[in-house]
C-alpha atoms as a printed R data frame, in Angstrom:
    type eleno elety resid chain resno        x       y       z
1   ATOM     1    CA   MET     A     1 -122.924 102.766  76.532
2   ATOM     2    CA   PHE     A     2 -125.483 100.671  74.635
3   ATOM     3    CA   ARG     A     3 -125.635  98.697  71.432
4   ATOM     4    CA   ASN     A     4 -126.755 100.287  68.186
5   ATOM     5    CA   GLN     A     5 -126.568  99.560  64.472
6   ATOM     6    CA   TYR     A     6 -123.150 101.222  64.102
7   ATOM     7    CA   ASP     A     7 -121.131  99.203  66.628
8   ATOM     8    CA   THR     A     8 -121.202  95.781  64.928
9   ATOM     9    CA   ASP     A     9 -117.776  96.259  63.360
10  ATOM    10    CA   VAL     A    10 -114.709  98.390  63.955
11  ATOM    11    CA   THR     A    11 -114.707  99.733  60.360
12  ATOM    12    CA   VAL     A    12 -118.260 101.151  60.517
13  ATOM    13    CA   TRP     A    13 -118.603 104.882  61.085
14  ATOM    14    CA   SER     A    14 -121.533 106.307  63.021
15  ATOM    15    CA   PRO     A    15 -123.309 109.423  61.658
16  ATOM    16    CA   GLU     A    16 -121.490 111.444  64.345
17  ATOM    17    CA   GLY     A    17 -118.116 110.388  62.915
18  ATOM    18    CA   ARG     A    18 -117.275 107.916  65.703
19  ATOM    19    CA   LEU     A    19 -115.850 104.415  65.696
20  ATOM    20    CA   LEU     A    20 -117.819 102.879  68.530
21  ATOM    21    CA   GLN     A    21 -115.797  99.662  68.764
22  ATOM    22    CA   VAL     A    22 -112.677 101.765  69.370
23  ATOM    23    CA   GLU     A    23 -114.501 103.704  72.080
24  ATOM    24    CA   TYR     A    24 -115.545 100.431  73.716
25  ATOM    25    CA   ALA     A    25 -111.897  99.355  73.756
26  ATOM    26    CA   MET     A    26 -110.987 102.641  75.421
27  ATOM    27    CA   GLU     A    27 -113.690 101.948  78.009
28  ATOM    28    CA   SER     A    28 -111.950  98.702  78.963
29  ATOM    29    CA   VAL     A    29 -108.870 100.758  79.860
30  ATOM    30    CA   LYS     A    30 -110.986 102.838  82.262
31  ATOM    31    CA   GLN     A    31 -112.148  99.632  83.952
32  ATOM    32    CA   GLY     A    32 -108.637  98.243  84.402
33  ATOM    33    CA   SER     A    33 -106.688  98.563  87.641
34  ATOM    34    CA   ALA     A    34 -105.098 101.952  88.196
35  ATOM    35    CA   CYS     A    35 -101.570 102.819  87.035
36  ATOM    36    CA   VAL     A    36  -99.605 106.016  87.640
37  ATOM    37    CA   GLY     A    37  -96.416 107.402  86.184
38  ATOM    38    CA   ILE     A    38  -94.130 110.336  86.963
39  ATOM    39    CA   ARG     A    39  -90.716 111.456  85.751
40  ATOM    40    CA   SER     A    40  -88.021 113.924  86.748
41  ATOM    41    CA   SER     A    41  -84.969 115.111  84.847
42  ATOM    42    CA   THR     A    42  -83.112 111.891  85.679
43  ATOM    43    CA   HIS     A    43  -85.623 109.086  86.351
44  ATOM    44    CA   SER     A    44  -89.037 107.726  85.432
45  ATOM    45    CA   VAL     A    45  -91.234 105.817  87.897
46  ATOM    46    CA   LEU     A    46  -94.299 103.648  87.324
47  ATOM    47    CA   GLY     A    47  -96.802 102.511  89.950
48  ATOM    48    CA   ALA     A    48  -99.623  99.984  89.586
49  ATOM    49    CA   LEU     A    49 -102.340  98.300  91.613
50  ATOM    50    CA   LYS     A    50 -102.417  94.530  91.220
51  ATOM    51    CA   ARG     A    51 -105.709  92.640  91.318
52  ATOM    52    CA   SER     A    52 -106.525  89.066  92.289
53  ATOM    53    CA   VAL     A    53 -109.627  87.223  91.117
54  ATOM    54    CA   SER     A    54 -110.193  85.811  94.616
55  ATOM    55    CA   GLU     A    55 -108.607  85.675  98.041
56  ATOM    56    CA   LEU     A    56 -107.125  82.284  97.144
57  ATOM    57    CA   SER     A    57 -105.342  83.455  93.994
58  ATOM    58    CA   SER     A    58 -102.147  85.374  93.441
59  ATOM    59    CA   HIS     A    59 -102.125  88.940  92.162
60  ATOM    60    CA   GLN     A    60 -101.753  89.637  88.439
61  ATOM    61    CA   GLN     A    61  -98.517  91.274  87.369
62  ATOM    62    CA   LYS     A    62  -99.202  94.822  86.184
63  ATOM    63    CA   ILE     A    63  -95.685  96.155  85.508
64  ATOM    64    CA   LEU     A    64  -93.624  94.338  82.890
65  ATOM    65    CA   SER     A    65  -89.972  94.759  81.948
66  ATOM    66    CA   ILE     A    66  -89.357  95.189  78.204
67  ATOM    67    CA   ASP     A    67  -85.632  96.000  78.105
68  ATOM    68    CA   THR     A    68  -82.994  97.248  80.497
69  ATOM    69    CA   HIS     A    69  -83.991 100.825  79.652
70  ATOM    70    CA   LEU     A    70  -87.766 100.441  79.345
71  ATOM    71    CA   GLY     A    71  -90.803  99.013  81.150
72  ATOM    72    CA   ILE     A    72  -94.592  99.243  80.961
73  ATOM    73    CA   ALA     A    73  -97.578  99.423  83.326
74  ATOM    74    CA   ILE     A    74 -100.887  98.083  81.997
75  ATOM    75    CA   ALA     A    75 -104.556  98.971  82.503
76  ATOM    76    CA   GLY     A    76 -107.121  96.849  80.685
77  ATOM    77    CA   LEU     A    77 -107.014  93.331  79.293
78  ATOM    78    CA   THR     A    78 -103.893  91.606  80.584
79  ATOM    79    CA   ALA     A    79 -103.836  89.093  77.719
80  ATOM    80    CA   ASP     A    80 -103.682  91.908  75.154
81  ATOM    81    CA   ALA     A    81 -100.895  93.530  77.159
82  ATOM    82    CA   ARG     A    82  -98.818  90.333  77.064
83  ATOM    83    CA   THR     A    83  -99.113  90.269  73.262
84  ATOM    84    CA   LEU     A    84  -97.943  93.876  72.996
85  ATOM    85    CA   ALA     A    85  -95.129  93.261  75.513
86  ATOM    86    CA   LYS     A    86  -93.891  90.337  73.402
87  ATOM    87    CA   TYR     A    87  -93.906  92.558  70.313
88  ATOM    88    CA   MET     A    88  -92.021  95.358  72.084
89  ATOM    89    CA   ARG     A    89  -89.387  92.949  73.420
90  ATOM    90    CA   SER     A    90  -88.889  91.538  69.931
91  ATOM    91    CA   GLU     A    91  -88.447  95.022  68.441
92  ATOM    92    CA   CYS     A    92  -85.914  96.004  71.106
93  ATOM    93    CA   LEU     A    93  -83.983  92.770  70.594
94  ATOM    94    CA   ASN     A    94  -83.906  93.135  66.805
95  ATOM    95    CA   HIS     A    95  -82.724  96.755  67.056
96  ATOM    96    CA   LYS     A    96  -79.954  95.805  69.474
97  ATOM    97    CA   TYR     A    97  -78.862  92.942  67.213
98  ATOM    98    CA   VAL     A    98  -78.691  95.130  64.082
99  ATOM    99    CA   TYR     A    99  -77.371  98.410  65.503
100 ATOM   100    CA   GLY     A   100  -75.639  97.258  68.691
101 ATOM   101    CA   THR     A   101  -77.449  99.805  70.849
102 ATOM   102    CA   GLN     A   102  -80.712 100.210  72.735
103 ATOM   103    CA   MET     A   103  -83.776 101.156  70.720
104 ATOM   104    CA   PRO     A   104  -84.812 104.822  71.112
105 ATOM   105    CA   SER     A   105  -88.064 104.936  73.029
106 ATOM   106    CA   GLY     A   106  -89.655 107.451  70.657
107 ATOM   107    CA   ARG     A   107  -89.182 105.138  67.698
108 ATOM   108    CA   LEU     A   108  -90.628 102.184  69.601
109 ATOM   109    CA   MET     A   109  -93.668 104.257  70.602
110 ATOM   110    CA   THR     A   110  -94.265 105.220  66.952
111 ATOM   111    CA   ASP     A   111  -94.137 101.572  65.898
112 ATOM   112    CA   LEU     A   112  -96.451 100.610  68.762
113 ATOM   113    CA   ALA     A   113  -98.933 103.340  67.818
114 ATOM   114    CA   ASP     A   114  -98.956 102.062  64.225
115 ATOM   115    CA   ARG     A   115  -99.686  98.551  65.507
116 ATOM   116    CA   HIS     A   116 -102.619  99.884  67.531
117 ATOM   117    CA   GLN     A   117 -103.948 101.906  64.614
118 ATOM   118    CA   ARG     A   118 -103.880  99.036  62.107
119 ATOM   119    CA   THR     A   119 -106.449  97.155  64.172
120 ATOM   120    CA   THR     A   120 -108.894 100.072  63.783
121 ATOM   121    CA   GLN     A   121 -108.867  99.789  59.970
122 ATOM   122    CA   THR     A   122 -109.036  96.015  59.527
123 ATOM   123    CA   TYR     A   123 -112.299  94.103  59.371
124 ATOM   124    CA   VAL     A   124 -110.943  90.827  60.778
125 ATOM   125    CA   ARG     A   125 -109.299  92.273  63.889
126 ATOM   126    CA   ARG     A   126 -110.424  94.138  66.996
127 ATOM   127    CA   PRO     A   127 -108.640  96.997  68.797
128 ATOM   128    CA   TYR     A   128 -106.347  96.117  71.686
129 ATOM   129    CA   GLY     A   129 -108.326  96.611  74.901
130 ATOM   130    CA   VAL     A   130 -105.393  97.863  76.934
131 ATOM   131    CA   GLY     A   131 -103.678 101.150  77.725
132 ATOM   132    CA   LEU     A   132  -99.981 101.327  78.558
133 ATOM   133    CA   LEU     A   133  -97.831 103.681  80.583
134 ATOM   134    CA   VAL     A   134  -94.287 103.379  79.257
135 ATOM   135    CA   ALA     A   135  -91.295 104.558  81.302
136 ATOM   136    CA   SER     A   136  -87.915 104.697  79.586
137 ATOM   137    CA   TYR     A   137  -84.490 106.293  79.645
138 ATOM   138    CA   ASP     A   138  -82.369 106.842  76.531
139 ATOM   139    CA   LYS     A   139  -79.828 109.305  75.135
140 ATOM   140    CA   THR     A   140  -82.383 112.128  75.293
141 ATOM   141    CA   GLY     A   141  -83.213 111.498  78.952
142 ATOM   142    CA   PRO     A   142  -86.169 109.971  80.829
143 ATOM   143    CA   HIS     A   143  -89.574 109.651  79.161
144 ATOM   144    CA   LEU     A   144  -93.120 108.759  80.165
145 ATOM   145    CA   TYR     A   145  -95.609 107.803  77.453
146 ATOM   146    CA   GLN     A   146  -99.248 106.758  77.417
147 ATOM   147    CA   THR     A   147 -100.715 104.630  74.623
148 ATOM   148    CA   CYS     A   148 -104.366 104.345  73.660
149 ATOM   149    CA   PRO     A   149 -106.373 101.658  71.790
150 ATOM   150    CA   SER     A   150 -107.154 104.284  69.149
151 ATOM   151    CA   GLY     A   151 -103.475 104.463  68.160
152 ATOM   152    CA   ASN     A   152 -102.688 107.774  69.854
153 ATOM   153    CA   VAL     A   153  -99.525 108.162  71.918
154 ATOM   154    CA   TYR     A   154  -98.934 110.970  74.404
155 ATOM   155    CA   GLU     A   155  -95.838 111.994  76.356
156 ATOM   156    CA   TYR     A   156  -96.368 113.154  79.936
157 ATOM   157    CA   THR     A   157  -94.534 114.486  82.936
158 ATOM   158    CA   ALA     A   158  -97.038 112.691  85.168
159 ATOM   159    CA   THR     A   159 -100.342 110.905  84.574
160 ATOM   160    CA   ALA     A   160 -102.673 108.152  85.787
161 ATOM   161    CA   ILE     A   161 -104.977 105.733  83.955
162 ATOM   162    CA   GLY     A   162 -107.460 103.038  84.931
163 ATOM   163    CA   ALA     A   163 -110.342 102.771  87.390
164 ATOM   164    CA   ARG     A   164 -110.609 105.528  90.011
165 ATOM   165    CA   SER     A   165 -107.535 107.220  88.555
166 ATOM   166    CA   GLN     A   166 -108.998 110.725  88.933
167 ATOM   167    CA   SER     A   167 -107.702 111.003  92.513
168 ATOM   168    CA   GLY     A   168 -104.213 110.099  91.324
169 ATOM   169    CA   ARG     A   169 -104.336 112.659  88.518
170 ATOM   170    CA   THR     A   170 -105.557 115.342  90.908
171 ATOM   171    CA   TYR     A   171 -102.619 114.695  93.227
172 ATOM   172    CA   LEU     A   172 -100.108 114.657  90.355
173 ATOM   173    CA   GLU     A   173 -101.494 117.902  88.924
174 ATOM   174    CA   LYS     A   174 -100.790 119.588  92.254
175 ATOM   175    CA   HIS     A   175  -97.224 118.325  92.625
176 ATOM   176    CA   TYR     A   176  -95.791 117.648  89.163
177 ATOM   177    CA   GLU     A   177  -94.331 121.146  88.750
178 ATOM   178    CA   SER     A   178  -91.900 120.676  91.628
179 ATOM   179    CA   VAL     A   179  -90.648 117.520  89.942
180 ATOM   180    CA   ALA     A   180  -90.729 118.753  86.349
181 ATOM   181    CA   ASP     A   181  -88.770 121.951  87.096
182 ATOM   182    CA   ASP     A   182  -85.916 120.279  88.974
183 ATOM   183    CA   SER     A   183  -83.656 120.506  85.890
184 ATOM   184    CA   SER     A   184  -83.549 124.309  86.279
185 ATOM   185    CA   THR     A   185  -82.498 124.166  89.927
186 ATOM   186    CA   THR     A   186  -79.390 123.016  91.716
187 ATOM   187    CA   THR     A   187  -81.296 120.206  93.469
188 ATOM   188    CA   THR     A   188  -82.637 117.107  91.760
189 ATOM   189    CA   THR     A   189  -85.670 115.147  92.871
190 ATOM   190    CA   SER     A   190  -84.421 111.883  94.340
191 ATOM   191    CA   VAL     A   191  -85.670 108.488  93.242
192 ATOM   192    CA   ASP     A   192  -87.163 107.908  96.689
193 ATOM   193    CA   ASP     A   193  -89.179 111.124  96.403
194 ATOM   194    CA   LEU     A   194  -90.477 110.061  92.983
195 ATOM   195    CA   ILE     A   195  -91.508 106.691  94.392
196 ATOM   196    CA   MET     A   196  -93.326 108.381  97.270
197 ATOM   197    CA   HIS     A   197  -95.184 110.667  94.840
198 ATOM   198    CA   ALA     A   198  -96.255 107.600  92.859
199 ATOM   199    CA   LEU     A   199  -97.417 105.780  95.993
200 ATOM   200    CA   ARG     A   200  -99.371 108.783  97.274
201 ATOM   201    CA   ALA     A   201 -101.156 109.055  93.933
202 ATOM   202    CA   LEU     A   202 -101.740 105.301  93.845
203 ATOM   203    CA   ALA     A   203 -103.157 105.226  97.377
204 ATOM   204    CA   GLY     A   204 -106.026 107.453  96.283
205 ATOM   205    CA   CYS     A   205 -106.987 104.956  93.571
206 ATOM   206    CA   VAL     A   206 -107.651 102.049  95.948
207 ATOM   207    CA   SER     A   207 -111.333 101.086  95.963
208 ATOM   208    CA   GLY     A   208 -113.671 101.118  98.947
209 ATOM   209    CA   ASP     A   209 -112.198 100.186 102.290
210 ATOM   210    CA   GLY     A   210 -109.109  98.640 100.715
211 ATOM   211    CA   GLU     A   211 -105.602  99.889 101.290
212 ATOM   212    CA   LEU     A   212 -102.297  99.889  99.478
213 ATOM   213    CA   THR     A   213 -100.141  96.973 100.646
214 ATOM   214    CA   LYS     A   214  -96.991  95.194  99.595
215 ATOM   215    CA   ALA     A   215  -99.183  92.474  98.068
216 ATOM   216    CA   ASN     A   216 -101.227  94.691  95.723
217 ATOM   217    CA   GLY     A   217  -98.706  97.454  95.086
218 ATOM   218    CA   SER     A   218  -95.914  97.512  92.516
219 ATOM   219    CA   ILE     A   219  -93.310 100.094  91.499
220 ATOM   220    CA   GLY     A   220  -91.016 100.188  88.465
221 ATOM   221    CA   VAL     A   221  -87.979 102.488  88.229
222 ATOM   222    CA   VAL     A   222  -85.619 103.394  85.377
223 ATOM   223    CA   GLY     A   223  -83.240 106.294  84.943
224 ATOM   224    CA   LYS     A   224  -79.699 107.555  84.606
225 ATOM   225    CA   ASP     A   225  -77.251 104.769  85.507
226 ATOM   226    CA   THR     A   226  -80.277 102.739  86.669
227 ATOM   227    CA   LYS     A   227  -81.623  99.764  84.744
228 ATOM   228    CA   PHE     A   228  -85.341  99.130  84.805
229 ATOM   229    CA   HIS     A   229  -86.268  97.122  87.876
230 ATOM   230    CA   LEU     A   230  -89.300  96.326  90.007
231 ATOM   231    CA   ILE     A   231  -89.842  97.163  93.672
232 ATOM   232    CA   GLU     A   232  -92.379  94.762  95.180
233 ATOM   233    CA   GLY     A   233  -93.095  92.758  98.309
234 ATOM   234    CA   ASP     A   234  -90.693  93.271 101.188
235 ATOM   235    CA   ASP     A   235  -88.654  95.786  99.166
236 ATOM   236    CA   LEU     A   236  -91.751  97.993  98.901
237 ATOM   237    CA   GLN     A   237  -92.672  97.821 102.591
238 ATOM   238    CA   PRO     A   238  -90.301 100.600 103.806
239 ATOM   239    CA   TYR     A   239  -91.938 103.052 101.399
240 ATOM   240    CA   LEU     A   240  -95.413 101.979 102.569
241 ATOM   241    CA   ASP     A   241  -94.357 102.464 106.190
242 ATOM   242    CA   ARG     A   242  -93.207 105.966 105.331
243 ATOM   243    CA   LEU     A   243  -96.529 106.616 103.564
244 ATOM   244    CA   GLU     A   244  -98.457 105.438 106.623
245 ATOM   245    CA   LEU     A   245  -96.470 107.768 108.877
246 ATOM   246    CA   GLU     A   246  -97.356 110.659 106.585
247 ATOM   247    CA   GLY     A   247 -101.032 109.805 107.024
248 ATOM   248    CA   GLY     A   248 -102.228 108.713 103.585
249 ATOM   249    CA   GLY     A   249 -102.040 109.752  99.966
250 ATOM   250    CA   ALA     A   250 -104.060 111.479  97.290
251 ATOM   251    CA   ASP     A   251 -107.378 111.270  99.155
252 ATOM   252    CA   ASP     A   252 -106.095 113.636 101.850
253 ATOM   253    CA   ASP     A   253 -105.262 116.256  99.246
254 ATOM   254    CA   ASP     A   254 -108.646 115.854  97.560
255 ATOM   255    CA   ASP     A   255 -110.406 116.738 100.807
256 ATOM   256    CA   ASP     A   256 -108.979 120.239 100.504
257 ATOM   257    CA   ASP     A   257 -110.381 120.785  96.990
258 ATOM   258    CA   ASP     A   258 -113.177 123.253  96.314
259 ATOM   259    CA   GLY     A   259 -115.308 120.554  94.732
260 ATOM   260    CA   ASP     A   260 -114.704 120.620  90.992
261 ATOM   261    CA   GLY     A   261 -116.701 117.490  90.185
262 ATOM   262    CA   ASP     A   262 -113.863 115.026  90.573
263 ATOM   263    CA   ASP     A   263 -115.690 113.053  93.280
264 ATOM   264    CA   GLY     A   264 -118.602 112.436  90.955
265 ATOM   265    CA   ASP     A   265 -116.259 111.245  88.222
266 ATOM   266    CA   GLU     A   266 -114.546 108.871  90.656
267 ATOM   267    CA   LYS     A   267 -117.856 107.353  91.779
268 ATOM   268    CA   GLU     A   268 -118.929 106.914  88.180
269 ATOM   269    CA   GLU     A   269 -115.636 105.255  87.257
270 ATOM   270    CA   GLU     A   270 -115.836 103.012  90.341
271 ATOM   271    CA   ALA     A   271 -119.329 101.857  89.400
272 ATOM   272    CA   LYS     A   272 -118.111 100.972  85.911
273 ATOM   273    CA   ALA     A   273 -114.970  99.266  87.105
274 ATOM   274    CA   GLU     A   274 -116.403  96.645  89.407
275 ATOM   275    CA   PRO     A   275 -117.646  94.034  86.859
276 ATOM   276    CA   MET     A   276 -114.291  93.570  85.142
277 ATOM   277    CA   GLU     A   277 -111.156  92.056  86.650
278 ATOM   278    CA   THR     A   278 -108.398  93.488  84.479
């Protein structure tokens, strides 16, 4: 992307009917660290890669708890994500205080989308430079949503966002049907299997010669009779050991592809992602 006379303000339309400032905000999501999400008929699982600004610093938290039934994974500007997380926690708390029950995730996503969209119509504000994967469980079952700086919200069975996320999406596209269709069978995908799917997809999003470890990996789980909780550090190590015994993650599956252009997309995303630590 490059500067032109139509990107000086978020309220200015280009002749092609585009809001370039909104597109720039969406580009920051592509440069953020990778996040994946997958759900079955009983649970939703989030996975995220944590980044550190140097070898001497700690890793940034990429999965945040919002309520006992809901959590988010972030790709993009962490500061913007903290602002949105504070808003979502406040909405959940107010709903519980007034109605005495947990806030339906669909209603919260609509309110969040409206908050995103208002920044695209106001001269004095800029769009939020962050994309969220939202995992929740309510009366209608488990849900997985993706938000966008433009104000759009999508519901998925499985998806991945952030830098080098194409490998994760490719893996999830190959395996999501076995998870999504478990409600029509007598067997249900276990939570451990969902976590392993998330880790395999996440392993393909690691840059260069890096690898997925207990320090830079993070998993969030919510579901039926299961409050939202994080799996990190030593609690994550058994799953990583199992992944290592299997021999890798999404990259192994990509090697078997017929070459549909995904590798080129990954290299392009990787080149864009390096300058920004988000």
